[in-house]
N, CA, C and O atoms as CSV, one atom per row, in Angstrom:
chain,resi,resn,atom,element,x,y,z
A,1,MET,N,N,-29.508,104.253,133.393
A,1,MET,CA,C,-29.827,105.664,133.391
A,1,MET,C,C,-31.324,105.882,133.624
A,1,MET,O,O,-31.701,106.717,134.447
A,2,LEU,N,N,-32.176,105.149,132.919
A,2,LEU,CA,C,-33.617,105.362,133.045
A,2,LEU,C,C,-34.225,104.612,134.222
A,2,LEU,O,O,-35.422,104.731,134.482
A,3,ALA,N,N,-33.410,103.839,134.934
A,3,ALA,CA,C,-33.924,103.064,136.060
A,3,ALA,C,C,-34.038,103.895,137.336
A,3,ALA,O,O,-34.725,103.488,138.274
A,4,GLN,N,N,-33.388,105.029,137.387
A,4,GLN,CA,C,-33.443,105.887,138.567
A,4,GLN,C,C,-34.858,106.422,138.763
A,4,GLN,O,O,-35.512,106.784,137.785
A,5,PRO,N,N,-35.347,106.480,139.999
A,5,PRO,CA,C,-36.706,106.981,140.255
A,5,PRO,C,C,-36.947,108.380,139.670
A,5,PRO,O,O,-38.016,108.648,139.121
A,6,GLN,N,N,-35.962,109.261,139.787
A,6,GLN,CA,C,-36.128,110.618,139.256
A,6,GLN,C,C,-36.248,110.597,137.736
A,6,GLN,O,O,-37.027,111.361,137.165
A,7,ALA,N,N,-35.490,109.736,137.084
A,7,ALA,CA,C,-35.545,109.630,135.627
A,7,ALA,C,C,-36.890,109.068,135.189
A,7,ALA,O,O,-37.476,109.544,134.216
A,8,ARG,N,N,-37.377,108.066,135.895
A,8,ARG,CA,C,-38.691,107.492,135.553
A,8,ARG,C,C,-39.789,108.529,135.699
A,8,ARG,O,O,-40.688,108.607,134.861
A,9,GLN,N,N,-39.721,109.328,136.761
A,9,GLN,CA,C,-40.730,110.370,136.966
A,9,GLN,C,C,-40.626,111.440,135.884
A,9,GLN,O,O,-41.645,111.907,135.376
A,10,ALA,N,N,-39.413,111.829,135.530
A,10,ALA,CA,C,-39.230,112.831,134.481
A,10,ALA,C,C,-39.766,112.321,133.144
A,10,ALA,O,O,-40.397,113.073,132.401
A,11,LEU,N,N,-39.520,111.048,132.837
A,11,LEU,CA,C,-40.049,110.468,131.600
A,11,LEU,C,C,-41.571,110.460,131.611
A,11,LEU,O,O,-42.204,110.761,130.599
A,12,GLU,N,N,-42.151,110.122,132.740
A,12,GLU,CA,C,-43.614,110.129,132.831
A,12,GLU,C,C,-44.155,111.548,132.681
A,12,GLU,O,O,-45.205,111.748,132.070
A,13,ASP,N,N,-43.448,112.531,133.231
A,13,ASP,CA,C,-43.863,113.932,133.083
A,13,ASP,C,C,-43.837,114.355,131.616
A,13,ASP,O,O,-44.753,115.029,131.145
A,14,VAL,N,N,-42.787,113.959,130.897
A,14,VAL,CA,C,-42.688,114.290,129.470
A,14,VAL,C,C,-43.793,113.576,128.692
A,14,VAL,O,O,-44.422,114.171,127.817
A,15,ALA,N,N,-44.030,112.305,129.010
A,15,ALA,CA,C,-45.092,111.555,128.329
A,15,ALA,C,C,-46.451,112.186,128.608
A,15,ALA,O,O,-47.276,112.293,127.701
A,16,ALA,N,N,-46.696,112.604,129.846
A,16,ALA,CA,C,-47.970,113.241,130.193
A,16,ALA,C,C,-48.140,114.542,129.414
A,16,ALA,O,O,-49.226,114.832,128.912
A,17,ALA,N,N,-47.082,115.313,129.314
A,17,ALA,CA,C,-47.149,116.548,128.522
A,17,ALA,C,C,-47.397,116.219,127.056
A,17,ALA,O,O,-48.148,116.921,126.378
A,18,GLY,N,N,-46.769,115.155,126.565
A,18,GLY,CA,C,-46.932,114.746,125.175
A,18,GLY,C,C,-48.344,114.289,124.851
A,18,GLY,O,O,-48.761,114.318,123.693
A,19,ARG,N,N,-49.071,113.873,125.862
A,19,ARG,CA,C,-50.474,113.495,125.642
A,19,ARG,C,C,-51.343,114.728,125.413
A,19,ARG,O,O,-52.418,114.633,124.821
A,20,GLN,N,N,-50.880,115.875,125.881
A,20,GLN,CA,C,-51.660,117.106,125.816
A,20,GLN,C,C,-51.216,118.066,124.716
A,20,GLN,O,O,-52.029,118.812,124.171
A,21,GLU,N,N,-49.909,118.043,124.390
A,21,GLU,CA,C,-49.372,119.028,123.457
A,21,GLU,C,C,-48.076,118.516,122.842
A,21,GLU,O,O,-47.548,117.485,123.260
A,22,ARG,N,N,-47.573,119.231,121.860
A,22,ARG,CA,C,-46.299,118.886,121.239
A,22,ARG,C,C,-45.171,119.236,122.205
A,22,ARG,O,O,-45.195,120.289,122.843
A,23,VAL,N,N,-44.195,118.359,122.308
A,23,VAL,CA,C,-43.089,118.535,123.248
A,23,VAL,C,C,-41.780,118.536,122.471
A,23,VAL,O,O,-41.584,117.719,121.571
A,24,ALA,N,N,-40.894,119.446,122.819
A,24,ALA,CA,C,-39.552,119.491,122.224
A,24,ALA,C,C,-38.547,119.008,123.266
A,24,ALA,O,O,-38.604,119.408,124.428
A,25,VAL,N,N,-37.631,118.149,122.842
A,25,VAL,CA,C,-36.582,117.642,123.721
A,25,VAL,C,C,-35.281,118.282,123.276
A,25,VAL,O,O,-34.842,118.089,122.143
A,26,LEU,N,N,-34.671,119.037,124.162
A,26,LEU,CA,C,-33.443,119.759,123.841
A,26,LEU,C,C,-32.234,119.075,124.464
A,26,LEU,O,O,-32.364,118.286,125.400
A,27,CYS,N,N,-31.076,119.386,123.939
A,27,CYS,CA,C,-29.832,118.822,124.443
A,27,CYS,C,C,-28.810,119.929,124.635
A,27,CYS,O,O,-28.680,120.823,123.798
A,28,PHE,N,N,-28.093,119.862,125.735
A,28,PHE,CA,C,-27.064,120.858,126.022
A,28,PHE,C,C,-25.676,120.236,126.105
A,28,PHE,O,O,-24.749,120.861,126.621
A,29,GLU,N,N,-25.525,119.022,125.607
A,29,GLU,CA,C,-24.222,118.357,125.628
A,29,GLU,C,C,-23.245,119.091,124.715
A,29,GLU,O,O,-23.590,119.465,123.594
A,30,ALA,N,N,-22.046,119.290,125.195
A,30,ALA,CA,C,-21.008,119.904,124.371
A,30,ALA,C,C,-20.540,118.942,123.279
A,30,ALA,O,O,-20.152,119.367,122.191
A,31,ASP,N,N,-20.580,117.646,123.578
A,31,ASP,CA,C,-20.151,116.613,122.637
A,31,ASP,C,C,-21.369,115.817,122.186
A,31,ASP,O,O,-22.011,115.158,123.004
A,32,GLU,N,N,-21.694,115.867,120.912
A,32,GLU,CA,C,-22.866,115.189,120.371
A,32,GLU,C,C,-22.865,113.690,120.667
A,32,GLU,O,O,-23.931,113.081,120.759
A,33,ASP,N,N,-21.694,113.092,120.817
A,33,ASP,CA,C,-21.605,111.664,121.107
A,33,ASP,C,C,-22.176,111.305,122.483
A,33,ASP,O,O,-22.428,110.131,122.754
A,34,HIS,N,N,-22.381,112.292,123.347
A,34,HIS,CA,C,-22.907,112.044,124.682
A,34,HIS,C,C,-24.383,112.416,124.812
A,34,HIS,O,O,-24.935,112.381,125.912
A,35,CYS,N,N,-25.012,112.764,123.720
A,35,CYS,CA,C,-26.422,113.155,123.736
A,35,CYS,C,C,-27.308,111.915,123.871
A,35,CYS,O,O,-27.162,110.961,123.107
A,36,HIS,N,N,-28.215,111.928,124.831
A,36,HIS,CA,C,-29.128,110.807,125.066
A,36,HIS,C,C,-30.552,111.133,124.638
A,36,HIS,O,O,-31.494,110.434,125.009
A,37,ARG,N,N,-30.702,112.184,123.866
A,37,ARG,CA,C,-32.031,112.632,123.463
A,37,ARG,C,C,-32.828,111.541,122.754
A,37,ARG,O,O,-34.010,111.360,123.045
A,38,GLN,N,N,-32.207,110.815,121.833
A,38,GLN,CA,C,-32.927,109.779,121.093
A,38,GLN,C,C,-33.412,108.662,122.010
A,38,GLN,O,O,-34.506,108.132,121.816
A,39,VAL,N,N,-32.609,108.302,123.006
A,39,VAL,CA,C,-33.008,107.280,123.973
A,39,VAL,C,C,-34.270,107.739,124.710
A,39,VAL,O,O,-35.206,106.961,124.893
A,40,LEU,N,N,-34.288,108.993,125.124
A,40,LEU,CA,C,-35.442,109.530,125.837
A,40,LEU,C,C,-36.673,109.589,124.938
A,40,LEU,O,O,-37.773,109.225,125.355
A,41,ILE,N,N,-36.482,110.047,123.709
A,41,ILE,CA,C,-37.598,110.144,122.770
A,41,ILE,C,C,-38.207,108.776,122.511
A,41,ILE,O,O,-39.430,108.635,122.495
A,42,GLU,N,N,-37.373,107.772,122.308
A,42,GLU,CA,C,-37.881,106.422,122.050
A,42,GLU,C,C,-38.660,105.875,123.245
A,42,GLU,O,O,-39.679,105.209,123.063
A,43,GLU,N,N,-38.200,106.144,124.446
A,43,GLU,CA,C,-38.916,105.668,125.632
A,43,GLU,C,C,-40.256,106.390,125.781
A,43,GLU,O,O,-41.259,105.761,126.115
A,44,VAL,N,N,-40.284,107.677,125.542
A,44,VAL,CA,C,-41.549,108.417,125.615
A,44,VAL,C,C,-42.498,107.925,124.529
A,44,VAL,O,O,-43.694,107.771,124.780
A,45,GLN,N,N,-41.984,107.676,123.329
A,45,GLN,CA,C,-42.819,107.117,122.251
A,45,GLN,C,C,-43.430,105.795,122.684
A,45,GLN,O,O,-44.616,105.555,122.460
A,46,ARG,N,N,-42.633,104.942,123.298
A,46,ARG,CA,C,-43.116,103.644,123.753
A,46,ARG,C,C,-44.253,103.827,124.757
A,46,ARG,O,O,-45.266,103.130,124.693
A,47,ARG,N,N,-44.078,104.759,125.673
A,47,ARG,CA,C,-45.103,105.008,126.685
A,47,ARG,C,C,-46.382,105.568,126.076
A,47,ARG,O,O,-47.483,105.270,126.537
A,48,LEU,N,N,-46.224,106.381,125.035
A,48,LEU,CA,C,-47.391,106.990,124.391
A,48,LEU,C,C,-48.001,106.089,123.332
A,48,LEU,O,O,-49.167,106.245,122.971
A,49,GLY,N,N,-47.214,105.150,122.837
A,49,GLY,CA,C,-47.692,104.323,121.736
A,49,GLY,C,C,-47.889,105.142,120.475
A,49,GLY,O,O,-48.806,104.894,119.692
A,50,ALA,N,N,-47.013,106.126,120.288
A,50,ALA,CA,C,-47.162,107.045,119.150
A,50,ALA,C,C,-45.810,107.356,118.534
A,50,ALA,O,O,-44.766,107.030,119.098
A,51,GLY,N,N,-45.840,107.984,117.382
A,51,GLY,CA,C,-44.637,108.432,116.690
A,51,GLY,C,C,-44.285,109.855,117.076
A,51,GLY,O,O,-44.943,110.467,117.917
A,52,THR,N,N,-43.254,110.366,116.458
A,52,THR,CA,C,-42.859,111.748,116.699
A,52,THR,C,C,-42.767,112.479,115.380
A,52,THR,O,O,-42.810,111.875,114.309
A,53,ASP,N,N,-42.642,113.760,115.473
A,53,ASP,CA,C,-42.446,114.616,114.313
A,53,ASP,C,C,-40.940,114.633,114.037
A,53,ASP,O,O,-40.191,115.338,114.713
A,54,HIS,N,N,-40.504,113.865,113.051
A,54,HIS,CA,C,-39.082,113.772,112.744
A,54,HIS,C,C,-38.708,114.857,111.743
A,54,HIS,O,O,-38.954,114.726,110.544
A,55,ARG,N,N,-38.129,115.896,112.238
A,55,ARG,CA,C,-37.667,116.985,111.375
A,55,ARG,C,C,-36.168,116.844,111.179
A,55,ARG,O,O,-35.478,116.312,112.048
A,56,PRO,N,N,-35.661,117.308,110.062
A,56,PRO,CA,C,-34.209,117.224,109.846
A,56,PRO,C,C,-33.464,117.948,110.960
A,56,PRO,O,O,-33.845,119.042,111.375
A,57,GLN,N,N,-32.409,117.322,111.430
A,57,GLN,CA,C,-31.612,117.914,112.491
A,57,GLN,C,C,-30.374,118.550,111.897
A,57,GLN,O,O,-29.802,118.061,110.923
A,58,ARG,N,N,-29.975,119.652,112.509
A,58,ARG,CA,C,-28.734,120.289,112.090
A,58,ARG,C,C,-27.560,119.444,112.535
A,58,ARG,O,O,-27.672,118.683,113.497
A,59,GLN,N,N,-26.467,119.563,111.868
A,59,GLN,CA,C,-25.264,118.795,112.200
A,59,GLN,C,C,-24.798,119.110,113.620
A,59,GLN,O,O,-24.296,118.225,114.312
A,60,ASP,N,N,-24.958,120.351,114.060
A,60,ASP,CA,C,-24.506,120.755,115.385
A,60,ASP,C,C,-25.677,120.761,116.368
A,60,ASP,O,O,-25.783,121.668,117.194
A,61,SER,N,N,-26.550,119.767,116.289
A,61,SER,CA,C,-27.790,119.739,117.056
A,61,SER,C,C,-27.589,119.694,118.577
A,61,SER,O,O,-28.502,120.046,119.324
A,62,CYS,N,N,-26.440,119.278,119.033
A,62,CYS,CA,C,-26.209,119.177,120.480
A,62,CYS,C,C,-25.271,120.260,120.989
A,62,CYS,O,O,-24.646,120.094,122.036
A,63,ARG,N,N,-25.168,121.334,120.285
A,63,ARG,CA,C,-24.260,122.407,120.719
A,63,ARG,C,C,-25.009,123.646,121.039
A,63,ARG,O,O,-24.407,124.649,121.421
């Protein structure tokens, strides 16, 4: 999934924004089991070498 050129560029765009300001990653999946938000957040964290603001998530976070 993250190997696609468009995905790599999008991740770099999110990381670049994260260097300048706080970034929120949203999910529009109807089924929470298909949400890839955490995968994206972890990759952006790796690129930034930083942590994130872990706030409690609602049970229906992907709806």
